[in-house]
N, C-alpha and C positions, 0 to 999 in steps of 0.2 A: 504494500500500500504506500503510494507516494502522494504527499499532500503539499501543495504550494499555496501559501497565503499572500494575498496582495491587498494593500491599502489603496483604494481608488481615490477617495477624498478624505476629509477629516473624519467622517462618520461612515462612509460607504466602503465595504470590504468585499473581497472575492476569495473563494477557496476553490482550487481546481484539484480534484482527486483522481488519481489513476490507480486502478486495481487490476492485477494480473489475472489471466484466465485460470492459473493454478489455484489462486486464492478463492476465486469464484467457485471452481469445481469442488474445492474442499468444503466450503460453506454449504454448497448445494447438496453434497452427499450427506452431510450431517442432518440436514432437514429431511432428506429422503429416508434415512434410517429411522429418524424419530417418527415420521409418518407411518413407516412400516410397522412399528411397534403398536400403534394405536388403531390402525385401520382393520375393519372387519369386512370380509367378502365371502359370499356363499361358496362352499367347497374348500375353503382354507381355514386352518386354525388361526386365531388372532396372533399377529406378529409373523406369520409365515407366508403372507401374500408376496409373490415375486416383485422385486423392485421394477422390473420391466413393465409389468401390468400397472403398477402405481403411476409410473411416469406417463404411460399412455393416457391415464385418466386425469392426472393432476399436474402435468409438467408446467403449464402456464402459471398455475397458482404457486407452485414451488419456486419458479423463477422470480415471480413478483415478490414473494416473501424473502427470498435471498437478496434481491436488490434492496428492499427496505432495510434489511438487517445490516448489509454492508454500508449503506448510506448513514444509518444511525451510528454505527461504530466509528466510521470515519469522522463524523461531525463531533463525536465525543472526544476523540483524540485531538482534533483541531482546537476545540474549545479549551481543553486542558493545556495544550502546548502554548497557545497564543492568548490565553486569558480573555476569551471572547464573552461579552455580555450582549445578547441580542436585544435590540429595541423592538424588533418585529420578526416574525417567522421568515426564514430565508426563502428566496425564490430559486428553484432548481431548474437547470437545463441539462437534459440528458437524452440518450437514445435508449431503445429497449435493450434489455440484458440478453446477451447471447453467451451460452456456456462455453463455446469454443473460441471466444474472442476476449481480449482485454476490454475492460469497461472503464469509462471515465464520466465524471459529471462535474458541473460547475454550480456553486452556491453563491448567490449574491445577496447581501443583507446590509442592514444599518445597525450600528452598534450604539450602546448607551453612551451619551456624552460624558467626558471627564468633568467632574464638578468639584470645586473647592468651596469650603465654607466662606461666605462673604463677610468681610470685616465691616461691621455697621457702626463703627465709632462716630462716623459723620452723621448718623441718623439721630436727630434730636427729638427726645420725648418731651411732649408738652407736660409741664408739671401741674398737678391738680391738688387742691385741698378739699377733702370730702367732709361734709358735715350735714347733719339733718336738724332742721329747726322744729319747734313745737307745732307750727302751722301744718307742716307735712305730716307729722305724726297724728295730729287731730283729724286731718282729712282722711287718712287711712283708717283711723278709728271709726270715723263716720261710715266709711264703706263697710266695715265689719258690722256695725250696728244695723245697717240696711240689709246685710246678708242674713243676720240672725233674728231680726225683729219680726213681729207680726204686722200684717197690712190689713186695712179695712177699706172697702169701696167707699168712694166719696163723690158727691155731685159738685163739690167746690171747684174753684179755679185751680189750675196747675201751679204748684209752688216748688221751691227747692226740696229735693229728697223724695218727692212723690215718684211712684212707679207708674209709668205711662204705657198703656197698651195702644199702639197706633199702627196705621198703614202709612209708610213713607215711601214715595216713589220719586226717583230722580229723572228729570226730562232734559235732554239736550236737543232743542228744537222739538221735532215730533218724535224723536227716538227716546225710548225708555232705557236708560243705562243702568238704573238701579231698581231692583225688586219689580221686574216686569210682570210677575205673577200676582202682585198685590197682596203679598203675605203679611200677616200681622206680626209685629215684633214688640218687645217691651224693653224699656230702659229706665234708669233712674236719673232724674234731673239734678243738675248741680254737681255731678261727679266727673264730668268730662267724657261721657260715653258718646255724645254726639257733638257736632260743631257748635262753638259758642254762639254763633249767629242764630242757629236754629233754636238752641236752648232759650236764648233771650226772647225770641219771638213767640215761642209756644207758651211761655208763662202767661197765665191769665186766661188761657183757653179752657173750655169745659168739655165734658163728654158730648160726642156727636158734632163738635165744631170741626170745621175744615179751614185750611189756610194754605196759600201758596207763598213760598219764600224764595227770593232770588239769592244765589250764592255764587261768588266768583272764586275759582280755584287759583292758587298761586302759579306763577309762570314756570316754576321748577317742580310742580307736582309730578309724582312718579308715574302717573298714567298720561302718556302724551295726548290721548284723545280728549282729556279734560283740562290739561295744563293751560292756564290763562283764560279758560272759557267761563262764561256765565251760564249757570244752569238754573232750573226751577225745581224745587222740592215741593211736591204736593202732599199735604199731611191731613189725615183724618183721625181724630181722637176717638177711640172705641171705649176706653175704660181708664179710670184714674184710681189708683190705690194709694192711700196715705199711710206712712209708717207710724206705728204706735210706740210710745216710750219703751225702750228696751229694759229688761230686767236681767242684769248680768247674773250668771250662776256658775257654780263649779263645773257643771256639765258643759256649758258653752266654753269656759276657759280650757277645759280638758280637750274639747274638740279642736281648738286652735293649737294648743301645745300642752303636753302634760306638765311642763315646767311652770305654767302660769297658775297663780292661786288667787290673785286679786286684780283690781283695775290698775294699780300702780305697776304691777308685774306685766300686765298686758301692754301698757304704754312703753315700758322698757323693751319688751319683746319686739314691738312694732318699730321702735327706734333702731334697734340692732338689725332688724330685717331690712329696713329701708336703707341703712348705711351699707349693708352687704350688697344690696341691689345697686346702689350708686357706685360702689367700688368695682363691682362686676361690669357696670356700664362703661366706666372709665377704662378698665382693663381691655374690654372689647374694642373701645375706640383706639387705644394704643395698638392693639393687634391689627386693626384695620389700617392704621397709619403705617405700621411696619410692612404690612402686606403691599400697600401701594408703593412704598419705598423700594421693596424688593422687586416688584414687577418692573420698575424702571431701571434698577441697578444690575440685575443678573445679566451676565454676558457670556453665553456659550451657545453653540449651535444645537438645534433641535432636529431629530430625525424627520425627514420629509413626510413619511407616511403618518407619523404621529401628528405632525402639524396639519396635514390634510384632513385627518379624522377630526381634529379640533375645530377646523373651519366648518366642516360638514355638520358637526354637532351644533355649532352656534347658528348655522343657517336653519336647521330644523326647528330650533327653539324660538326663532324670531318670527313673530306673526306678520310684521310688515314685509319682511323679505319673501315669505311664502305667498302673501297676498299679491305682491308685485309680480312674482314669478308666474303665478297662476294667471294673473291678468295679462301678462305679456304673451304667455303661451296661447291663451284664448284669442287675444287680438290677432296674433300671427295666423293661427289656424282659420279664424273667421275670414281673413283677408286673402289667403292663398288662392281660393277659388275665384275670388273677385278679380285678382290681378292675372289669373291664368298663367302663373309662373311658378317655377320651383323655388322654394324659399332658401335663401342663403344668409349667412350672418351679416353680409354687407348690406342686405336689404332691410335690416331691422328698422332703421329710422323711417323707411318708406311705408311700412305696413302697420307699425305699432300705433295704436290710437290712445294709449294711456299717457297723459301729459308727464314728461320728465321721468317716466318709469325706468328706462334704460340707464339714465344718468343716476337715479337714486339707487338702483341695484349696484352700479359700479362703485358708488360711494360706500354702500354697505359692505361690499366685498373687501374694499380696502380696510374698512374698520374691523371686519372679522379677521382678516389676515393678521393685523397688529394684535388684536385681542387674543386670538388663538395662540400666537407665538409667545406672548407674555404669560398666559395662563399655563401653557405646557412647560415653560421654563420653571415657573413656580412649582408646578406639580412634581417635576423631576427633582428640584432643589429640596422640596419638603420630603420627598421619598428618601433622598440621600441622608438628610438629618435623622429621619425616623430610623433608617437602617443603622446609622452610626451610633445613635443613642439607644438602640434596641427598644424602641417604643412599641407597645402593642395597644390595640383598641381597648378603651375602658368600657368593657361590655355592660357592667351594671348601669352606668350612666347612659349608655347608648340605648339599652333596653327601656330605661325610664323615658327617654325622649321619644322613642318609637311608640311607647304605650300612651304617652300624653297626646300625641298626634292622632293615633287611631281612636282613642276615646273621644276626642273632640269631634272627629269625623263620624263617630258612631260606627266604626268598623270593628270586626272581630280580628284581633291581632294575629291569632294563629292562622286564620285563613288568608289574611292580607299578606303575611310574610311569605306565603307559598306562591303568590301571584308574581308575574314578571315585574309589575309596577311596585309591589311591596319589596321585592328583592332589590330593585334599583334604589328605592327610597332608603332602605336600610343601609345599603352600600354607601350611599351619599352621606348618611350620618356618620358612618365609620370613617370615611375619607375626611370629613370636616373635623372629627375628633383628632385624627392624626395630625392634620394641619394645625389645629389649635395647640397641640403639644409641641410641635416643631417651632411655631411662632413664640410660644411661651418660653421655650428654652432660649431663644434669641433674646427676648426681652429680659429674662432673668440674668443672662450673661452680660448684657449691656448695662443693666443697673449695677451689678456687682463691680464691673470694670470702672464705671463712673464713680461709685462710692469709694473704691479703693484708691483711685487716683486723685480724689479731691482732698 
């Protein structure tokens, strides 16, 4: 067996393997003898069927298995000798195996890029001072009161802390963008469950009252369909329930936490809880800042197929791109008969009827190229840290996250995890957890370095 290794580019490699006919014959004979031991045929005892008869029946299969075995062994030798880490499965070029001739094949593949841990001394963490005031604690205390108190139906006007049952529909022109089925929902007033403008304008309404409220979304709103747009929310009040004064008890305290025994303990518990949330929010913000920093600072080549898969994934998940692509395809197909010509790429501008569609797709393609390149670099970099630090998924925490989501969606966790979507969702949580561990490692190291040098 002769193996020649060639580096075609930084990441592209080629292996050319030549195997003598003697080695092929030896491997083939081994498989023939093994098959003879197992095969059963009428008129012969097990293991006594002549090899000539076996070859007549199974020669093609034996040759194929011999070829696969020789290729696998050759690749194992090459991997060990040249320390190869595949980024993708190799592509093979070869002829059929002939037992009377030497055999050769070529494997072309991309390797995992060489990655070094990035020095992030230049990355500046914004300093935060976390504290919780009485106002925040009291607001959280009020939320708990509303959760555990009893409610009574009222015909009075809506006021703070009432629980309102209403149908709220959002209209953008003639299009219903929110609650198109007109389903009833309930919410508590004065807690921030709905927009401040809506809360302000529904106070004073009574049961069966209806009202239309104009609302303008911010220009940077996360839904591009609504960003900067003025919409109308139509509201019909179905029922108003007023909270009754709460009577705190040991049972309620115990349901919140076994460590709480009185109202003073409850306030302390809420203060600690809100402080932990705030610290976690700041930590997540630091992680997000570090992630953005790394996305721009990582400098190494990414395997082409990994990059292409990343672009394809982004395209599939982008509604605007899919809509434009489908629109272009329809416009082209609708116009081919009209023009009585065979469609070519150069004719796109002539037959497409969607304004700026081709230009917009070109812009999105450029955006996806950049995004996929950065995301794949970060994914490789995170994988490298995870491997170096021997991190493993924190399964207890992951199971809790998975359970929370399935519960909120009213799904059976055991059935959902068996579905393709459930598997994908679970794998995404695992990937996020490993990324969090890698980013946390960077933040911890950065903080230690800064504190030791100061």
